N, C-alpha and C positions, 0 to 999 in steps of 0.2 A: 334227694340224697346229698346235695351239695349244701343246701340250707342246713341239713341236719348235721353234718360234718362241721359247718362254720359255728353253729348254735353249741355244739358239744365243745369246740375249742374254746369259744367265748366265756365258758363256764367253768373251765379247767384251770387248775392251780398252775401258776406261771414255771414253777420249778419242775412239775411233771412235763411240761412243754420243752423245757430247756433239756431236759434228759431224752425226750422223744426225738429231739433235733441232734443230739450228739449219737443216739444209737443209729438214726436214720443215716447220717453221715458216715458213721463207723463202718456198717455194712453195706453202703454203697460201694465200697472198694471191692467187696467179694460178689455182689451180684449187680454189676454196673447197667445191665440191660432194664431194670426197673426204673421207671420215671420217678425217683423219689426225690429228686430236686424240686419239684412242684410244690411240696409240703412247705418246704424253706420259703419259697415265694407266698404261698399263703400265710405265714407267719409275719411276712413283711406288710402284707394288706392288713392283717389283724392288729398291727401296731397302732391303728387309726383308733380302734376299740376297746384295747385291753392295758393293763398296766405293765406289759413286756418292756423290758429294757432293751433297747436296741443293741446296745453293746454286747450284752448277753446272748442276744439273739443271734449275733454275727460269732461270738466266742464259741459257744457249745458246739455248733455244727463244725466250725473249723478246727477244734481240738478233736472231735470225734474223727474227721476226715484225714487229719493228719496221722492220728494213731492207727488207722485202718491202712493207710498208705505204709507206714513205717512197718507194720506186722508183715505185710506181705514181702517189702524190701527185705527184712529180716530173714525171712524164710529162705528167699532165693540168695540171699547173700551167702549163705552157708555152701551152696553149691558153687558160687563165684569164688569162695574162699579156696576151695577145693582145686579149681581149675589154675588159679594164679600162685598156689603156694609151694608148688614142685619146681625147683630150680632146673632140675635136670629134665623136666618134661615127662616123667616117667611116674605113674601111679598104681596104686593097687586096684583101681578101680577101672574094669575094662571099658566101660563107656567113656572114661576120661581119657584112657590111651588111645581110643578112636578119635577123639576129638584132636588129640596131639599130633595123630598121624596125618590127618587133613590139614590140620592147623597147627604148625610149630609153636612151641611154647612162647619163643621170642617174637613170633609174629602176632600172637595173641596180647602179649604184653605191650607191644608197639601200638596195637590197633586200640587198647584200652586207654592208653595215654594219649593218643591222638583223638579220640571221640569223647574223651571224660569232660571238657569244657562243654559239649552239647548235652552230656548227660546231666549236669547240673541246670542247664539252661531248660533241658525238657521237664525236669522236676518243678521248677519254677514256673513253668506255664501249664503244666499237665492237667489242670482243671478245665483249661481252655480248648483243649485238643479235642476235636470231634472224632468221635468213634475208634480212638486209639489211646485215650487216657488210662484206660485199664492196663494196658501194656507196659506203661512207663515203668512202675514199681518193679516187677519181676525183672525187666532188663537192666534196670538200675542195680538192682541186687546182684545179677548175675556179673555187671561189670564191677562189683566189690567197690563201689566208690565211698568216700568218706560219710559215716553214718551222722556226724554232727552237720555237715554242710546239707546233707540229703534232707534231714529234720527241718532245718530251717527254711531251706527252699520249699519244701511240702508244705511247712506251716504258712508261709507268705502267700503260697497259692491258693491253699484252701480258704484264707483269710479274705484275699481278693474277690475270689468267686462266690463267697457265702455273702459279702458285702453287695456285690452285684445283684444276686438273687433276692437279699432282703429289700434293698433299693428297688429292684424292678417289682417286686409285688407292692409295695408302698406305692410306687409311682403309678403302676397300671391301674391300682384300685379294684374295682370290681372285675376288671378284665385281667386279673393276675393269672388266670388259667394260660394266658397267652405268652407266658414268661420264655418259653422257647423260642418265639419269633423274635423277641427282645435281647437275648443273650446272643443270637447268631450274628447279630451285628459286631459282636467283638470276637466270637470263636470263630467263624469262618475265615477272616483274615488272618488270624493268629495261626491258625493250622495250615493254612496254604503257604505262609511264610515260613513256618518251621520246616515244613516237609522240603520245600524248596532248597533251604539251607543243608539239610541233611543230603539231598540228592546231589547237590553242587560238591559237598565235602566228600561223598562216596566216590563221585567220578574222578575228583582230583586225586584221592588216595590210590585208586586203582591206576591211574595213569603214573604216578609216582613209582608205585610198586613195580609197574610193568617196565619202567624206565631202569630201575635198580636191577631187576633180573636181567635185563637185556646187558647192563654193564656188566654184571658178574660173569654172565655167558662169555662176553667177548674177551673178558681179562683172563678166564679159563683158557681159551682157545688161542690165546696169545703165544706165541713160541718162544 
């Protein structure tokens, strides 16, 4: 089966392979549990034997991945816009009023501003995050972050990731199927560092918020 697939790809038109890379990377955003990245590594291996252009082999999956990411981001951004567009914290949507009741509008806005820098950083490294990269685009959309900045960060992340896959397939040669072990060298430490940053930031925010509430309570009780 493996040899049959490789033989077929060796005889395939380069443009059709580029389009396949684009489509695979685009739909990977919607079905993240499928191991579609291995096909990109296989293309890296096939650079030995075909007329494929390495720059096109990186560009097309990166373009597809970025468009897929942005598609999900735009979808969830509509909900994010509704959350932050009401200055008085009152909406015609009952589900949104329930959110405002639990989390006042000014707190949501402050939380968004506080964690926006982590949002852009998350987009920049999203392709390297283990088990959670499919959650980044919906969360970033809900945070209603700047679309241009998100597009640039997503494009850079996809380009870096696909460059790694193509290089990994080329470097591993006949062992290209072990690409998962190869990329773990990069994904594991990046994931650990990112979540440690988020945990520290959340703890710091909770402590600061608690101190603010205690200060307000003390001011209210002052005779």
